N, C-alpha and C positions, 0 to 999 in steps of 0.2 A: 587455448581458452577462447571460447566464442563470447564476444561482447554484444550486448543489446543496447539499443538507444531508447530513451524515454524523453517525453517532452510535455510541456504544459499546453493548454489550448492555443494561446497566442504565439507559441514557439519562441518566446523570449528566453526560456530556460531549457537547456538540454542536459540530460545526465546519461552516463554510461554505467552499465552494471554487467557483471559477469553472468553468463547463463549457468550459474552454479547454485541456484536457490536450494536451501535446505528443506523448506516446507512451504506449502501454499494452502490457504484456507479462505472460506467465505465468512466474514465476520458480520454478524447481525446486531451488534451492540448499538445502543442509541447514539453514542458518540460517532461511530463510523457512519451511521445513517445520516446524521446531521452534517458531517464533514463532506460527504459525497453527494448528498441530496437524493440518494437512491435507497432501495430496500436493504442493500448490504454492500460491503466493500470486499472484493477479492483482493487479497494481499499475499505477497510472497516474501519470505524472510531470508536474509543473507547476511553474512558477516560484513561489518561496516567497512572494512578495508577493500571490499570488492565493488564499491559504488563510489562515483565521484561526479561532481558537477563539471560538465565538459564545456559549457558555454552559458553565459548569462548569470554568473555569480552575483553581479550587482543587482539583479532583479529578484534574488531570493529573499523571502520574508520567512524568518524562523521564529518560532515561539514555543514555549513549553514550560516544563517544570523539572524537578529532579528525576521523575520517572520517564519522561519522553520529551523529545524535541521534534516539532513538526516543520517540515520544509515545504513551503508553498511558493508559487510564483507570486510576487508582489504586484504584478500587473493584472493578471486575469484570475488569480486566486486558487486554483486547484492544489490539493495536497499531492505532492509528488512522492514523498516517502516520510516515514517517521523514524527517528533514531530512538531505539528502545534497548531494554535489557542492559542498563548501566552503560550505554554508549557502545555496546559491542555488536549490535545487529541493526539492520535497516529493514523496515516493513515497507516494501515497495507497493504502491497502489497499481495493480496490474493493468488498470484501464489507461494509465499514462504511458505504457510501453508502446513504442512504435513497432518494434520487432516482436515476433512471437517467441515466448519462452518455451523451453522444453518441458517445464513443470506445469501441472494443472492442479487446481484446488482438490484436496483429498477429503475434506469434511467441512461441516458448518459449525461455527462456534457462536456462543451467546444467543442461541435460539430462544432462550427463556425471555429475552427482551426484544425479539424480532417485531417488525411492524405487523400489526394485526391484519392489515389489508393484503399482506403478501403471503403466498402459499409456496412452500418449498416443494418442488415436484420431481427432483432427482432422487436417486437412491444413495447418495453419499451419507455417511454417518453424521448424526447431529448430536451436539453437546449443549446442555443447558447453559453452561458458562464456557470457560476455556477448556481445552482438552488436557 
């Protein structure tokens, strides 16, 4: 099993994740846009037992509700991953990966709420909400 490394901007937090992602999408929902400060968030889903904080656990800031828990670096702020699907999966923000995963996003979700100023120019399938 190939392991990938991910980090926050200031490198206070490092995580390791197996290169065994089940799916990858580009999410255009308003929450993902606000979380990343960009037009969309490329994310990759994986079973929760295949990801772990390798260094900097003391710098993790987590928050959320019954549906999702969001893991951020408490020093520089970026979302590293979200714990979703009743705690069984992690949605890794692909932009925080240091290493290149074998998976690529296969489609766009929540394009019904995408930023009006952004134009999707690839040929990947698009879904108004989730797929």
